[in-house]
C-alpha positions as CSV (number, residue, x, y, z in Angstrom):
1,M,50.8,-122.3,37.6
2,G,48.9,-121.4,34.4
3,A,45.5,-120.3,33.9
4,G,42.8,-122.9,34.2
5,A,40.0,-123.9,31.9
6,G,37.1,-121.5,31.9
7,D,39.0,-118.7,33.2
8,G,39.0,-116.3,30.4
9,G,42.0,-117.6,28.4
10,G,45.1,-115.8,27.7
11,G,46.2,-113.7,24.8
12,G,46.8,-115.0,21.3
13,N,43.8,-113.3,19.9
14,G,45.5,-110.5,18.5
15,G,43.6,-108.1,21.0
16,P,45.2,-105.8,23.4
17,A,47.5,-107.2,25.8
18,P,46.1,-108.3,29.0
19,V,46.3,-105.7,32.1
20,E,48.5,-107.2,34.8
21,E,47.7,-107.5,38.3
22,V,49.6,-108.5,41.3
23,S,48.1,-109.8,44.4
24,A,49.1,-111.5,47.7
25,G,47.3,-113.8,50.3
26,G,47.4,-116.4,52.8
27,V,46.4,-119.6,53.8
28,V,45.7,-119.3,57.4
29,F,45.9,-122.1,59.9
30,R,45.3,-122.7,63.6
31,R,45.4,-125.7,65.7
32,T,42.6,-127.3,67.7
33,V,43.3,-128.4,71.4
34,D,44.0,-131.8,70.1
35,G,46.6,-130.3,67.7
36,E,44.6,-130.8,64.6
37,P,45.2,-127.9,62.0
38,L,42.3,-126.1,60.9
39,Y,42.4,-123.9,57.6
40,L,40.5,-120.5,57.1
41,L,38.3,-120.2,53.9
42,I,36.4,-117.3,53.0
43,R,33.1,-117.3,50.9
44,D,32.7,-114.2,48.2
45,S,29.4,-112.6,47.1
46,Y,29.1,-115.3,44.3
47,R,29.1,-118.0,47.1
48,N,32.6,-119.4,46.1
49,W,34.9,-120.6,48.7
50,G,38.3,-119.2,48.3
51,L,41.6,-118.0,50.3
52,P,42.0,-114.3,51.3
53,K,44.0,-112.1,49.1
54,G,44.2,-108.8,47.6
55,H,46.3,-106.3,45.6
56,V,49.8,-105.5,46.4
57,E,50.3,-101.7,46.7
58,A,53.1,-99.8,45.1
59,G,56.4,-100.4,47.0
60,E,54.7,-102.9,49.3
61,A,56.5,-106.4,49.7
62,A,54.1,-109.3,48.9
63,A,54.3,-110.8,52.1
64,D,53.4,-107.6,53.9
65,A,50.5,-107.2,51.5
66,A,49.3,-110.7,52.3
67,V,49.2,-110.1,56.1
68,R,47.5,-106.8,55.5
69,E,45.0,-108.3,53.1
70,V,44.4,-111.4,55.3
71,G,43.8,-108.9,58.2
72,E,41.6,-106.9,56.3
73,E,39.2,-109.6,55.0
74,T,39.2,-111.7,58.1
75,G,39.9,-109.3,60.9
76,L,42.6,-111.6,62.2
77,E,45.5,-109.9,63.9
78,D,48.9,-111.1,65.0
79,L,49.4,-113.2,62.0
80,V,52.6,-115.1,61.9
81,V,54.2,-115.9,58.4
82,H,55.9,-119.3,58.2
83,A,56.7,-119.5,54.5
84,A,56.0,-118.8,51.1
85,I,53.6,-121.4,49.4
86,R,53.4,-120.8,45.9
87,D,52.6,-118.3,43.3
88,I,49.5,-118.9,41.1
89,D,48.2,-117.0,38.1
90,W,45.1,-116.9,35.8
91,F,43.2,-114.9,33.3
92,F,39.7,-113.5,33.7
93,R,37.4,-110.8,32.1
94,F,36.3,-107.8,34.1
95,H,34.4,-105.2,32.1
96,R,35.2,-106.6,28.9
97,R,39.2,-106.2,29.7
98,L,41.2,-109.2,29.8
99,I,43.2,-109.4,33.2
100,H,46.2,-111.5,34.2
101,K,46.4,-111.9,37.7
102,T,49.3,-113.3,39.6
103,C,49.0,-114.0,43.2
104,S,51.8,-114.9,45.8
105,F,50.3,-117.2,48.8
106,Y,52.1,-117.4,52.3
107,L,51.4,-119.8,55.1
108,M,50.3,-117.9,58.0
109,E,49.3,-119.1,61.7
110,S,46.5,-117.5,63.8
111,V,46.6,-118.5,67.3
112,A,43.9,-116.4,68.7
113,G,41.0,-114.0,67.6
114,Q,37.4,-114.5,65.8
115,A,37.6,-114.4,62.0
116,C,35.1,-111.8,60.9
117,P,34.1,-111.5,57.1
118,Q,34.7,-108.2,55.4
119,R,31.4,-107.6,54.2
120,D,32.0,-104.3,52.5
121,E,34.4,-106.1,50.3
122,G,32.2,-108.7,49.4
123,I,33.2,-111.5,51.8
124,T,30.2,-113.2,53.1
125,A,31.6,-115.8,55.6
126,C,34.7,-117.0,57.1
127,R,35.0,-120.7,58.0
128,W,37.7,-122.9,59.9
129,L,37.8,-126.5,58.3
130,P,40.1,-129.6,58.5
131,L,42.4,-130.0,55.4
132,A,40.1,-132.5,53.6
133,E,37.0,-130.3,54.1
134,G,38.8,-127.3,53.0
135,L,40.1,-129.1,49.7
136,R,36.2,-130.3,48.9
137,A,35.0,-126.8,49.8
138,L,37.3,-124.7,47.8
139,S,35.7,-123.6,44.5
140,Y,39.0,-123.1,42.3
141,A,41.5,-125.8,41.3
142,N,44.5,-123.5,41.7
143,A,43.5,-122.7,45.2
144,R,43.2,-126.5,46.0
145,E,46.6,-127.0,45.1
146,V,47.8,-124.0,47.2
147,L,45.9,-125.7,50.2
148,R,47.2,-128.9,49.5
149,L,50.9,-127.5,49.6
150,A,50.0,-125.6,52.9
151,G,48.9,-128.8,54.4
152,S,52.1,-130.5,53.8
153,L,54.1,-127.3,55.2
154,V,51.9,-127.4,58.3
155,A,52.4,-131.2,58.9
156,A,56.2,-130.3,59.1
157,I,55.5,-127.8,61.8
158,E,55.5,-129.2,65.1
159,A,52.5,-128.4,67.3
160,P,53.5,-126.6,70.4
């Protein structure tokens, strides 16, 4: 997926090439006692709702980084990775430098544990929502597309 409107654009201005960053994250779901899937969203310090993600370390596989980052940002353990969902990318400016970020998202299941925001990293809240509410709450169009795809994958996974 390409960058969206208002995200800083990309190249073509004759300036320095953008700095490339690689991240990985997860769409985490769990089922209610009725079998309805709920999806975990996090809120950042700017009050935007998104999906947990973070940097892939040197030599680390993207799926491993996704599990690590989701665990760090939400406090959840024993995450089960079901499938790769999609890679997305976008451009933004940070300290006057153009950044091109690519993020690989994975579908993960959490059957137990309390989600707890990693406040020292700017995560201010964690919230479990049904798919339709999650799609409305997400602040970014590319994250909504990832969640929509995750919902389709979850629908194909039989509830225990």
